[in-house]
DRENDO-1510 file (C-alpha; in Angstrom, 1 decimal, always signed):
<recs>
REC; n; res; u; v; w
REC; 1; MET; +5.1; +16.9; +1.0 .
REC; 2; LYS; +8.4; +18.8; +1.5 .
REC; 3; VAL; +9.9; +19.9; -2.0 .
REC; 4; LEU; +13.3; +21.9; -2.4 .
REC; 5; ILE; +13.7; +23.5; -5.9 .
REC; 6; VAL; +17.1; +24.6; -6.9 .
REC; 7; LYS; +17.0; +27.4; -9.5 .
REC; 8; THR; +19.7; +29.9; -8.7 .
REC; 9; SER; +19.6; +32.0; -11.7 .
REC; 10; SER; +19.3; +33.9; -14.0 .
REC; 11; LEU; +16.3; +36.3; -13.6 .
REC; 12; GLY; +14.7; +35.3; -16.7 .
REC; 13; ASP; +15.1; +31.4; -16.3 .
REC; 14; ILE; +13.8; +31.8; -12.7 .
REC; 15; ILE; +10.7; +33.4; -14.1 .
REC; 16; GLN; +10.3; +30.6; -17.0 .
REC; 17; SER; +10.5; +27.8; -14.3 .
REC; 18; PHE; +7.6; +29.2; -11.9 .
REC; 19; ASN; +5.2; +27.0; -13.7 .
REC; 20; VAL; +6.5; +24.0; -11.7 .
REC; 21; LEU; +4.8; +25.9; -8.7 .
REC; 22; ASP; +1.6; +25.3; -10.2 .
REC; 23; TYR; +1.8; +22.0; -11.1 .
REC; 24; LEU; +3.4; +20.8; -7.8 .
REC; 25; HIS; +0.5; +22.5; -5.9 .
REC; 26; SER; -2.2; +21.3; -8.3 .
REC; 27; ARG; -1.1; +17.5; -8.1 .
REC; 28; PHE; -0.2; +17.7; -4.1 .
REC; 29; LYS; -2.8; +19.1; -1.7 .
REC; 30; ASP; -0.3; +19.5; +1.3 .
REC; 31; ILE; +2.8; +20.5; -0.3 .
REC; 32; GLU; +5.6; +22.8; +1.0 .
REC; 33; ILE; +8.2; +24.5; -1.6 .
REC; 34; ASP; +11.1; +26.0; -0.7 .
REC; 35; TRP; +13.7; +27.9; -3.5 .
REC; 36; VAL; +17.0; +28.5; -3.4 .
REC; 37; CYS; +18.3; +31.3; -5.5 .
REC; 38; GLU; +20.8; +34.2; -5.6 .
REC; 39; LYS; +20.8; +37.1; -3.4 .
REC; 40; ALA; +19.9; +39.2; -6.5 .
REC; 41; HIS; +16.7; +37.2; -7.2 .
REC; 42; LEU; +15.9; +36.8; -3.5 .
REC; 43; SER; +13.1; +39.7; -3.4 .
REC; 44; LEU; +11.4; +38.2; -6.6 .
REC; 45; VAL; +11.1; +34.4; -5.3 .
REC; 46; SER; +10.1; +35.6; -1.6 .
REC; 47; THR; +6.9; +37.3; -3.0 .
REC; 48; HIS; +5.8; +34.4; -5.0 .
REC; 49; PRO; +2.4; +33.0; -3.1 .
REC; 50; LEU; +3.2; +29.6; -3.8 .
REC; 51; ILE; +6.9; +29.8; -2.1 .
REC; 52; ASN; +7.1; +28.8; +1.2 .
REC; 53; LYS; +10.5; +29.8; +1.8 .
REC; 54; ALA; +13.0; +31.4; +0.0 .
REC; 55; ILE; +16.7; +30.6; +0.6 .
REC; 56; CYS; +19.5; +32.7; -0.3 .
REC; 57; PHE; +22.7; +31.6; -1.9 .
REC; 58; ASP; +25.0; +34.6; -2.0 .
REC; 59; MET; +27.8; +32.7; -4.2 .
REC; 60; LYS; +28.8; +36.0; -5.8 .
REC; 61; THR; +29.6; +37.7; -2.6 .
REC; 62; TRP; +31.3; +34.5; -1.4 .
REC; 63; LYS; +33.7; +34.5; -4.3 .
REC; 64; ARG; +34.6; +38.3; -4.2 .
REC; 65; ASN; +35.6; +38.0; -0.4 .
REC; 66; LEU; +36.7; +34.3; -0.3 .
REC; 67; LEU; +39.3; +34.7; +2.3 .
REC; 68; LYS; +37.3; +36.6; +4.6 .
REC; 69; LYS; +35.8; +35.2; +7.8 .
REC; 70; LYS; +32.1; +36.6; +7.0 .
REC; 71; THR; +32.5; +34.2; +3.9 .
REC; 72; TYR; +32.7; +31.2; +5.5 .
REC; 73; LYS; +30.4; +32.2; +8.4 .
REC; 74; GLY; +27.9; +32.8; +5.8 .
REC; 75; PHE; +28.5; +29.6; +3.7 .
REC; 76; PHE; +27.9; +27.5; +6.8 .
REC; 77; SER; +25.2; +29.4; +7.8 .
REC; 78; PHE; +23.6; +28.5; +4.1 .
REC; 79; ARG; +24.5; +24.9; +5.0 .
REC; 80; LYS; +22.8; +24.7; +8.4 .
REC; 81; ILE; +19.8; +26.0; +6.8 .
REC; 82; LEU; +19.9; +23.3; +4.0 .
REC; 83; LYS; +20.9; +20.7; +6.5 .
REC; 84; LYS; +18.1; +21.8; +9.2 .
REC; 85; LYS; +15.1; +20.8; +7.0 .
REC; 86; LYS; +14.5; +17.4; +5.6 .
REC; 87; TYR; +12.9; +17.5; +2.1 .
REC; 88; ASP; +10.9; +14.7; +0.1 .
REC; 89; ILE; +12.4; +15.6; -3.0 .
REC; 90; VAL; +14.8; +18.0; -4.4 .
REC; 91; PHE; +14.6; +19.1; -8.1 .
REC; 92; ASP; +17.7; +21.0; -9.2 .
REC; 93; LEU; +16.4; +22.9; -12.7 .
REC; 94; GLN; +20.0; +24.5; -12.9 .
REC; 95; GLY; +22.2; +21.5; -14.1 .
REC; 96; ASN; +25.3; +23.2; -13.3 .
REC; 97; THR; +28.4; +23.2; -10.9 .
REC; 98; LYS; +27.1; +25.7; -8.6 .
REC; 99; SER; +23.4; +24.4; -8.1 .
REC; 100; GLY; +25.1; +20.8; -7.9 .
REC; 101; LEU; +26.8; +22.1; -4.8 .
REC; 102; VAL; +23.5; +23.2; -3.4 .
REC; 103; THR; +21.9; +19.8; -4.2 .
REC; 104; LEU; +24.6; +17.9; -2.8 .
REC; 105; LEU; +24.4; +19.9; +0.3 .
REC; 106; SER; +20.4; +19.4; +0.8 .
REC; 107; ASN; +19.0; +17.0; +3.1 .
REC; 108; SER; +17.1; +14.6; +1.0 .
REC; 109; ASP; +17.3; +10.9; -0.3 .
REC; 110; ILE; +15.9; +11.7; -3.4 .
REC; 111; LYS; +17.8; +14.4; -5.8 .
REC; 112; VAL; +16.5; +14.8; -9.3 .
REC; 113; GLY; +18.3; +16.7; -12.1 .
REC; 114; PHE; +19.1; +16.6; -15.7 .
REC; 115; SER; +20.7; +13.9; -17.6 .
REC; 116; LYS; +24.3; +13.6; -18.9 .
REC; 117; LYS; +22.7; +14.4; -22.4 .
REC; 118; CYS; +20.8; +17.5; -21.0 .
REC; 119; VAL; +23.0; +19.0; -18.3 .
REC; 120; ARG; +24.7; +22.1; -18.4 .
REC; 121; GLU; +27.7; +21.1; -16.6 .
REC; 122; TRP; +28.9; +17.5; -16.1 .
REC; 123; PRO; +29.9; +17.9; -12.1 .
REC; 124; ASN; +26.2; +18.7; -11.4 .
REC; 125; LEU; +25.6; +14.9; -12.0 .
REC; 126; ILE; +27.6; +14.2; -9.0 .
REC; 127; ALA; +25.0; +15.5; -6.8 .
REC; 128; THR; +21.8; +14.0; -8.4 .
REC; 129; ASN; +20.6; +10.4; -7.8 .
REC; 130; LYS; +17.9; +10.4; -10.4 .
REC; 131; THR; +18.2; +12.2; -13.7 .
REC; 132; ILE; +15.9; +12.9; -16.4 .
REC; 133; ASP; +16.1; +13.3; -20.3 .
REC; 134; ILE; +14.3; +16.1; -21.7 .
REC; 135; ASP; +13.4; +17.4; -25.0 .
REC; 136; GLN; +15.8; +20.5; -25.4 .
REC; 137; ASN; +13.7; +21.8; -28.6 .
REC; 138; ILE; +10.8; +22.7; -26.9 .
REC; 139; ASN; +9.5; +25.6; -24.7 .
REC; 140; MET; +12.3; +26.5; -21.9 .
REC; 141; ARG; +8.8; +26.4; -19.6 .
REC; 142; LEU; +7.9; +23.0; -20.6 .
REC; 143; GLN; +11.5; +21.8; -20.4 .
REC; 144; TYR; +11.7; +22.8; -16.5 .
REC; 145; LEU; +8.3; +21.0; -16.3 .
REC; 146; ASP; +9.3; +18.1; -18.3 .
REC; 147; VAL; +11.7; +17.1; -15.3 .
REC; 148; LEU; +8.9; +16.9; -12.9 .
REC; 149; ARG; +6.4; +15.1; -15.3 .
REC; 150; LYS; +8.7; +12.7; -16.0 .
REC; 151; TYR; +10.1; +12.0; -12.6 .
REC; 152; PHE; +6.3; +11.5; -11.5 .
REC; 153; SER; +5.3; +9.9; -14.6 .
REC; 154; ASP; +2.6; +12.3; -15.3 .
REC; 155; ASN; +1.1; +12.2; -19.0 .
REC; 156; LYS; -2.2; +14.1; -18.1 .
REC; 157; ASP; -2.6; +17.3; -19.8 .
REC; 158; ILE; -2.2; +20.2; -17.4 .
REC; 159; PHE; -3.1; +24.2; -17.2 .
REC; 160; ILE; -0.8; +26.6; -15.8 .
REC; 161; LYS; -2.7; +29.5; -14.6 .
REC; 162; GLY; +0.1; +31.7; -12.8 .
REC; 163; CYS; -0.7; +34.2; -10.3 .
REC; 164; ARG; +0.2; +37.5; -9.2 .
REC; 165; LEU; +3.0; +38.3; -6.9 .
REC; 166; LYS; +2.9; +39.5; -3.5 .
REC; 167; ILE; +3.2; +43.2; -2.8 .
REC; 168; SER; +2.9; +45.3; +0.1 .
REC; 169; GLU; +0.2; +47.8; +1.0 .
REC; 170; ASP; +2.5; +50.8; +0.1 .
REC; 171; GLN; +3.0; +49.2; -3.3 .
REC; 172; LYS; -0.7; +48.9; -3.8 .
REC; 173; GLN; -1.0; +52.5; -3.5 .
REC; 174; THR; +1.6; +53.0; -5.8 .
REC; 175; LEU; -0.1; +50.8; -8.3 .
REC; 176; GLU; -3.3; +52.5; -8.0 .
REC; 177; LYS; -1.5; +56.1; -8.2 .
REC; 178; ILE; +0.0; +55.1; -11.6 .
REC; 179; LEU; -3.5; +53.6; -13.1 .
REC; 180; SER; -5.4; +56.6; -12.1 .
REC; 181; CYS; -3.2; +58.9; -14.1 .
REC; 182; ASN; -5.9; +61.0; -16.2 .
REC; 183; ILE; -3.5; +60.2; -19.6 .
REC; 184; PHE; -4.8; +56.8; -19.8 .
REC; 185; SER; -8.7; +57.4; -19.3 .
REC; 186; LYS; -8.6; +59.3; -22.7 .
REC; 187; TYR; -7.9; +56.2; -24.6 .
REC; 188; SER; -9.4; +52.8; -25.4 .
REC; 189; LYS; -6.2; +50.4; -24.3 .
REC; 190; LYS; -3.6; +50.8; -21.9 .
REC; 191; VAL; -0.6; +49.1; -23.5 .
REC; 192; MET; +2.7; +48.5; -21.5 .
REC; 193; VAL; +5.9; +49.1; -23.8 .
REC; 194; CYS; +9.1; +47.2; -22.4 .
REC; 195; PRO; +11.8; +48.0; -25.1 .
REC; 196; GLY; +14.9; +46.9; -23.3 .
REC; 197; ALA; +16.6; +43.3; -23.2 .
REC; 198; LYS; +20.0; +42.2; -21.7 .
REC; 199; TRP; +21.7; +42.4; -25.3 .
REC; 200; PRO; +21.6; +44.8; -27.9 .
REC; 201; ASN; +21.0; +42.6; -30.9 .
REC; 202; LYS; +17.8; +41.4; -29.0 .
REC; 203; GLN; +16.4; +44.9; -29.3 .
REC; 204; LEU; +14.8; +46.8; -32.3 .
REC; 205; SER; +16.2; +49.8; -33.6 .
REC; 206; TYR; +14.7; +53.1; -32.4 .
REC; 207; GLU; +13.2; +54.2; -35.4 .
REC; 208; THR; +11.7; +50.7; -36.0 .
REC; 209; LEU; +9.9; +50.8; -32.6 .
REC; 210; LEU; +8.9; +54.1; -32.9 .
REC; 211; SER; +7.3; +53.6; -36.3 .
REC; 212; PHE; +5.7; +50.2; -34.9 .
REC; 213; LEU; +4.1; +52.1; -31.8 .
REC; 214; ARG; +2.7; +54.6; -33.9 .
REC; 215; LEU; +1.0; +52.1; -36.0 .
REC; 216; VAL; -0.4; +50.5; -32.8 .
REC; 217; LYS; -1.8; +53.8; -31.2 .
REC; 218; GLU; -3.4; +54.8; -34.6 .
REC; 219; ASN; -5.3; +51.3; -34.7 .
REC; 220; LEU; -5.7; +50.4; -31.1 .
REC; 221; ASP; -6.5; +54.1; -29.8 .
REC; 222; ALA; -4.0; +52.8; -27.4 .
REC; 223; SER; -2.0; +54.7; -24.5 .
REC; 224; PHE; +1.8; +53.6; -23.5 .
REC; 225; PHE; +3.2; +52.8; -20.0 .
REC; 226; LEU; +7.1; +53.3; -21.1 .
REC; 227; MET; +9.2; +50.7; -19.0 .
REC; 228; TRP; +13.0; +50.5; -18.1 .
REC; 229; GLY; +15.5; +48.7; -16.1 .
REC; 230; ASN; +18.7; +50.7; -16.7 .
REC; 231; ASP; +19.8; +54.5; -18.1 .
REC; 232; LEU; +20.0; +53.4; -21.7 .
REC; 233; GLU; +16.4; +52.1; -21.6 .
REC; 234; LYS; +15.4; +55.3; -19.6 .
REC; 235; PHE; +16.7; +57.5; -22.1 .
REC; 236; VAL; +14.5; +55.2; -24.8 .
REC; 237; ALA; +11.7; +55.6; -23.0 .
REC; 238; ASN; +12.1; +59.5; -22.5 .
REC; 239; LYS; +12.6; +59.8; -26.3 .
REC; 240; LEU; +9.3; +57.8; -27.1 .
REC; 241; ASN; +7.6; +59.7; -24.3 .
REC; 242; ASN; +8.3; +62.9; -26.4 .
REC; 243; GLU; +7.0; +61.4; -29.2 .
REC; 244; PHE; +3.6; +60.5; -27.8 .
REC; 245; LYS; +3.6; +63.3; -25.2 .
REC; 246; ASP; -0.2; +63.5; -24.0 .
REC; 247; SER; -0.7; +59.6; -24.7 .
REC; 248; SER; +2.1; +58.5; -22.9 .
REC; 249; LYS; +4.1; +58.0; -19.5 .
REC; 250; VAL; +7.3; +57.1; -18.4 .
REC; 251; ILE; +6.8; +54.8; -15.5 .
REC; 252; ASP; +9.7; +55.1; -12.6 .
REC; 253; LYS; +11.5; +51.9; -12.1 .
REC; 254; LEU; +9.6; +49.7; -10.2 .
REC; 255; SER; +10.5; +46.1; -8.1 .
REC; 256; LEU; +9.6; +43.3; -9.9 .
REC; 257; PRO; +6.5; +42.2; -7.9 .
REC; 258; LEU; +5.1; +45.8; -8.4 .
REC; 259; TRP; +6.1; +45.7; -12.1 .
REC; 260; GLN; +4.0; +42.4; -12.7 .
REC; 261; ASN; +1.1; +43.5; -10.6 .
REC; 262; LEU; +0.8; +46.8; -13.2 .
REC; 263; MET; +1.3; +44.4; -16.0 .
REC; 264; ASN; -1.8; +42.6; -14.9 .
REC; 265; ASP; -3.8; +45.6; -15.5 .
REC; 266; MET; -3.0; +46.3; -18.9 .
REC; 267; ASP; -4.7; +45.2; -22.1 .
REC; 268; LEU; -1.3; +44.4; -24.0 .
REC; 269; VAL; +2.4; +44.2; -23.1 .
REC; 270; ILE; +4.9; +44.7; -26.3 .
REC; 271; ALA; +8.4; +43.3; -25.3 .
REC; 272; MET; +11.4; +42.1; -26.7 .
REC; 273; ASP; +13.0; +38.5; -25.6 .
REC; 274; SER; +13.6; +39.6; -22.1 .
REC; 275; SER; +12.8; +39.1; -18.6 .
REC; 276; SER; +9.6; +41.6; -18.8 .
REC; 277; LEU; +8.2; +39.1; -21.5 .
REC; 278; HIS; +8.7; +36.3; -19.1 .
REC; 279; LEU; +7.4; +38.1; -16.4 .
REC; 280; CYS; +4.3; +38.6; -18.7 .
REC; 281; GLY; +3.7; +34.9; -19.3 .
REC; 282; THR; +3.3; +34.8; -15.4 .
REC; 283; ILE; -0.3; +36.4; -15.8 .
REC; 284; ALA; -3.1; +36.7; -17.8 .
REC; 285; THR; -2.5; +39.7; -19.8 .
REC; 286; PRO; -1.7; +39.0; -23.5 .
REC; 287; SER; +1.9; +39.8; -24.9 .
REC; 288; PHE; +3.5; +40.4; -28.4 .
REC; 289; SER; +7.2; +40.4; -28.4 .
REC; 290; VAL; +9.8; +40.6; -31.4 .
REC; 291; PHE; +12.6; +37.7; -31.8 .
REC; 292; GLY; +15.8; +37.7; -33.7 .
REC; 293; PRO; +18.8; +35.7; -32.4 .
REC; 294; THR; +16.7; +33.5; -29.9 .
REC; 295; LYS; +13.9; +30.9; -31.3 .
REC; 296; VAL; +10.1; +32.1; -30.6 .
REC; 297; GLU; +9.5; +28.3; -30.1 .
REC; 298; VAL; +11.8; +27.8; -27.0 .
REC; 299; PHE; +11.3; +31.2; -25.2 .
REC; 300; LYS; +7.9; +32.8; -26.0 .
REC; 301; PRO; +5.3; +32.5; -23.2 .
REC; 302; ILE; +3.2; +29.6; -23.8 .
REC; 303; GLY; -0.5; +30.1; -24.8 .
REC; 304; ASP; -2.4; +31.7; -27.8 .
REC; 305; LYS; -2.5; +35.1; -26.1 .
REC; 306; HIS; +1.2; +35.4; -26.3 .
REC; 307; PHE; +2.5; +36.0; -29.8 .
REC; 308; ALA; +5.5; +36.7; -31.5 .
REC; 309; PHE; +7.2; +37.7; -34.7 .
REC; 310; GLN; +10.4; +35.6; -35.7 .
REC; 311; GLY; +13.2; +37.8; -37.6 .
REC; 312; LYS; +15.1; +36.2; -40.1 .
REC; 313; CYS; +19.1; +36.0; -40.3 .
REC; 314; PRO; +20.3; +37.3; -43.5 .
REC; 315; TYR; +23.4; +35.5; -43.1 .
REC; 316; ASP; +22.0; +32.1; -42.9 .
REC; 317; VAL; +23.2; +31.2; -39.3 .
REC; 318; ILE; +21.3; +28.0; -38.3 .
REC; 319; PHE; +20.7; +27.4; -34.6 .
REC; 320; LYS; +18.0; +25.7; -32.5 .
REC; 321; LYS; +17.8; +27.7; -29.3 .
REC; 322; GLN; +20.2; +30.8; -29.5 .
REC; 323; CYS; +22.3; +32.2; -32.3 .
REC; 324; PRO; +25.8; +31.5; -31.6 .
REC; 325; LYS; +26.6; +35.0; -32.7 .
REC; 326; LEU; +23.9; +36.8; -30.3 .
REC; 327; ARG; +26.5; +38.8; -28.6 .
REC; 328; THR; +29.2; +39.5; -31.2 .
REC; 329; CYS; +26.9; +40.0; -34.9 .
REC; 330; PRO; +28.0; +43.2; -35.8 .
REC; 331; THR; +24.6; +44.3; -37.5 .
REC; 332; GLY; +22.1; +42.1; -35.4 .
REC; 333; ALA; +20.4; +42.4; -38.8 .
REC; 334; CYS; +17.7; +39.6; -37.7 .
REC; 335; ILE; +16.2; +42.0; -35.8 .
REC; 336; ARG; +17.5; +45.5; -35.9 .
REC; 337; TYR; +16.7; +45.5; -39.8 .
REC; 338; LEU; +13.1; +44.8; -39.6 .
REC; 339; LYS; +10.6; +46.6; -41.0 .
REC; 340; SER; +7.7; +48.4; -39.0 .
REC; 341; GLU; +5.3; +47.6; -41.2 .
REC; 342; ASP; +5.9; +44.0; -41.5 .
REC; 343; ILE; +5.9; +43.7; -37.7 .
REC; 344; PHE; +2.6; +45.4; -37.6 .
REC; 345; GLU; +0.8; +43.3; -40.1 .
REC; 346; THR; +1.8; +40.3; -38.1 .
REC; 347; PHE; +0.8; +42.2; -34.7 .
REC; 348; PHE; -3.0; +43.1; -35.8 .
REC; 349; GLY; -3.6; +39.8; -37.4 .
REC; 350; PHE; -3.0; +38.6; -33.8 .
REC; 351; TRP; -4.8; +41.3; -32.1 .
REC; 352; ASN; -8.0; +40.9; -34.4 .
REC; 353; LYS; -7.7; +37.1; -33.7 .
REC; 354; ILE; -7.7; +37.5; -29.9 .
REC; 355; HIS; -10.4; +40.0; -29.9 .
REC; 356; LYS; -12.6; +38.6; -32.5 .
REC; 357; ASN; -12.1; +41.7; -34.6 .
REC; 358; THR; -13.8; +43.8; -32.4 .
REC; 359; CYS; -10.6; +46.3; -31.8 .
REC; 360; VAL; -10.7; +50.0; -32.9 .
</recs>
């Protein structure tokens, strides 16, 4: 069977939809899965071992250079790639106008997507000939999976195991070098800390984060791998590193496949609602995360080894998935006013549970 997945962006959404790969490979023995994504995410998609081919959809570049000859050349080259291969099924897991164009151009008689009630942008409905109703209140990973399961009328319980992304030999050596650092051999637990998130109102205040990590270090005898993705996050990581000195290290910016492989060798990942948390959801390492303006039930990685603390809105704003004021709330009080002691109490109960009271 030949299947095409259309999920072009964003980074976190693509990672959260990776579980459909496990599902398809467990259901069909001889399956070949291609995946269309934007250029920015091509390096991630192309390293997944269950994907046969990652196809680049460079819409952002085409829009910036709409009247240039190379834009038309690039678009028709992309169209030729889609038309060249006949797919048994296309699954549009994006549900917007952009993905609808890709789905429309793809070479398949069966094109599956979201129903009118669930689709993000109505023009997408023009591209699909089989639409699926999903429960939009369940975890995002299950929403993507629900499209496939309902199409195949599959009601069986499934287990999504996840897998390491492919890395080169040079990257393997980089990984070994990081893990062999003498700092980390002195402590019982290796903890990766990912304090960043796309929006400030998804992040803990520095003071709360520092206080929480001090409690983690004291009770778990932990060392910290401090991660960053932009200059501001790097500043925070360096500031934390100055506080913990001989028990922490700021890790140079890594590619997503290498980052995921490093995560796999951790005892724990601490993160906000971010791409780093979703990346942890693809491997076996436990995670503890802090949420504010987004719902734990919808975005937390699936499974008992992933636990989260949900902050409460003091202004009584009610939302099902994401706070409408996520980007505009002047205080971000649901997460930025949290107390480290309250977060740690929840965390420590989770840690004791998964380790059966054997932690330090």
